[in-house]
N, C-alpha and C positions, 0 to 999 in steps of 0.2 A: 519567569523561568530563566535560567542562566544560558541555556543552549538552544532554545527554540523561541522564535518570535511569532506571535499570533496576531492576525488582522482579520477583519470581516469585509472583504472587498465588494460583496454583493449579498443580497438577502438570502439567507440560508447557507451561505458558503463561508467556510473558514479556511484561510490560507495559513499553513504552518510552515515556517521557514527555519531550517536548521541554521543556527547563527554562530558558527565558529569559522568564519571565512579565512582567518589567518592560518587555520589548521585544515583547510579544505573540508570543513565540517566533519572531521574525524570523530568517531564515537568515543565516549568516556563513560565511566560509571554513572556520572550525573546525567548524561544524555539518555542512557537506557532508563533510568528512573523517571526522567521527565517525559519520555515517550509513553510510559505506562500511566503516569499521572494525567497526561494529555488525553489519552484514550478514555480513561474513566470519567474525566471531566466532560468531554464532549459527548460521551455516551449518555450523560444525564441531562443534556440540553436538547429539548424538543425543537428548538428553533434551528438546529443544525441539520442540514439535509445532505451536504456533501463536503468533503475535505480535500483540499489540494496541498500536497506535500512537495516542497522543493528545497534547494540549498542556496544560501547566500554566497555571492562571489562567483568564483570560477568552477566550483564543483558541487555536485549533489551530495556525495558523502564518500570520503576516501577510506572508509572502513575503520577498524579499531585504531585509536591513537597509539602509535608505537611507543610514545613516551610513557603512557600508562601501562604498556605491555611489559616493561622491564621487570615489574614485580611479580609477574605471573608464575615464573619458574620457581619462585620462593614460597608460593602458597602450598599448603597441604593438598592432597587429592580432594578432600571434602571441601576445603576452602575454595579450590578452583571450580569444583562443581557448583558451589553456591554462587560464585561470580558468574559462571556461565548461565545458570538458571535465571538469575536476575536480568541478565542481558536478554535472554530469550523471552522473558515475560514482557519486556517492553515492545518487542516486535509482534508477539502474539496478541497482545492487547490492541495494538493498532490494527492488525488484520481482522480482529473480532469486532471492531466498531460496527454498529448496526447500519451506519450509512456508508455509501461508497467512498473510497479513498482513491484519488488520482495522484500518481507520482509524476511530477514534472521534472524530468531528469536533465539537468544542465551539467555538462562536464562529466567528470569521473564518478561512476558508481562501482566502487571496488570492494571486494571482500564483503564485510558486513553491510556496506552500502548497496551492493547487489542484493543481498538478502532483504534489506529495507525496501528497495524498489519492488522486489517480488512480492512483498507482503501487501502491496497496494492492489486494488482491484483492476486498475487501468494504468498503463504506463505510456506517457508521451515523452519523446526524446527531442532535445535540441540537436542540431547538426554536430555540435561539439561533444555530445554525449559519448561515453565509452564505458563498457561494462567488462569486469573480469572477476572470476572466482580466485582471488589472490591468495587464498589460504595455503595452497601447496607451495607457494613461493616463500612462505615464512615457516615452513615445517609443520603446518596444521592441516586438518582435513577439510574438504569442501562440504562435509556434513556439519554445517554451522548455521545457527539462527534460522533454520528452516530451508536453507538453500537447496539441500539435496532432495527434499520433497517437492518444493515449488518449482524448481528449475526443470526437473524431469517432466512435470505435468504441464509446464508452459510451452516447452520447445521439443519435448520428446527425449527419451533416454539416451539415444546415441549422441545427439548434439550436446546434451547435458554432460555426458561423460567426456567428450572431447574438450569442452570448455573447462570442466573441473580438473581434468588431469594435466592439461597443458598450462593453465593459468593465463592463456593468451587474452588479449583485448578483443572485444567485439565492438566494432564501431557502429554508429547510429544506423547507417543504411543496411548493414547486415542484420542488426537487431530487429529492424522492421521486417526484413525479408523472412527471417526465421520465426517471427511471431513473439520475440522477446518484448517488443514494444508494440503498441497499437498503431502509432503514427510518429513520423519524424517531421519536424518543422524547423524553420530558421530560428536561430537563437533569440532574436528580438521579438518573435511571435509566440514563444513557448508559453509564457504565463497567460497571455490573452487566449490562446487555444485551450489551455487547461481550465481557465475560468469560464470560457464559453461552454465547454462540455459540462462543467459543474452546474451551470445555470440550466442547461437542457435537462439534467437530472432533476434539479429542483422544481422544474415545471410539472413534474409527474407526481402521482400520489405518493406521499411519504411511506405509507404502509405498504403499498405495492412494491416500491423500490426496496424497502428493507427486507421484506419477505422474499423478494427475488434474490437478493444477495444471500440470504440465509439458505435458500434452496440450492443456489449454485455452489456455495461453499460446502454445505453438508453432503451434497450428492457427489462431490469429488472423493468422499471418504467411505461411501457405502458400496456394497458389492453386487447389487441387483437392480434391475429395472423396476421390479415390483416395489422395492423399498423406496425408490425415487418417486414413483407414483403416489405412494402413501404420504410421503412428506409434502408433495405438491398439492394433493387433495386437501390436506389439513390447512395449508396456507390459503388456498382459495376459499375454503369454507369460512375461515376466520375473517378474511377481507370483506366478504359480503355482509358481515355484521356491523361494519363501520359506516361512517358517513360519506367516505370518498367515492365508493363505487356508485351509489345512487346519484351523487352529484355529477359524476362523469357521464352517466347515462342521460341525465337531465340536460347537461350542457350540450351533449351531442345532438339531442333532439331540438334544442333551442338555438343551435348554431352559434354558440358562444364559448369562450374559454372557461374551463372548470375552475372553481375556487376550492382547492384542496386544503384541508385542515389537519390531516393526520389523525383525526379522532375516529 
């Protein structure tokens, strides 16, 4: 891929690094397409149990590359809608990955970069991290690439409104305090912390983790406790039919580590 570098630093873990450091990993049409391709490729790989997403160089992602934005005003309404939907598909596909995604945010996560970080299940921030909904500063809406939906659900509607309407930066310490990120660490420890968390995830039952993610995401979108219970009940029933639950019980009784296969 042109804009994303992939490595496998530990068993079950994929490290995806946005790789346009000279442009602060700003988003392009190519990057959106490659995010979608990446999600579909990893979704077919049963050896992948967790993904860490970060940025090369000094930034996580500076949002949409304004050099690419010059042509937007010249597109027809339907042409712009097509461009927007292609971009949204990239982030939606990443969020829909069946395995957890950890965003290791180094430096700026601005505009679409904030949306990308929000699409992850877990966010860790370096001390240098800063977040902003930059859309209003360039004449656009903060309702972009899922930000209006995810930001409100992550930090609450009032704080989301303040950040969206002002376009101000949220620095790492505040981001942790308001729940925008799970944890803030020193810059030189960010990747180690993210990879360590990914390995903790990988130590658990693949099916259990995947259906946990499905339940957490699906139950953000339903309107009743009863519907949530219905979804949870189906997930638990399915998992008892696999190999990992009996293996976990046997390992507990035998006082050993379980050998999870995901089957």
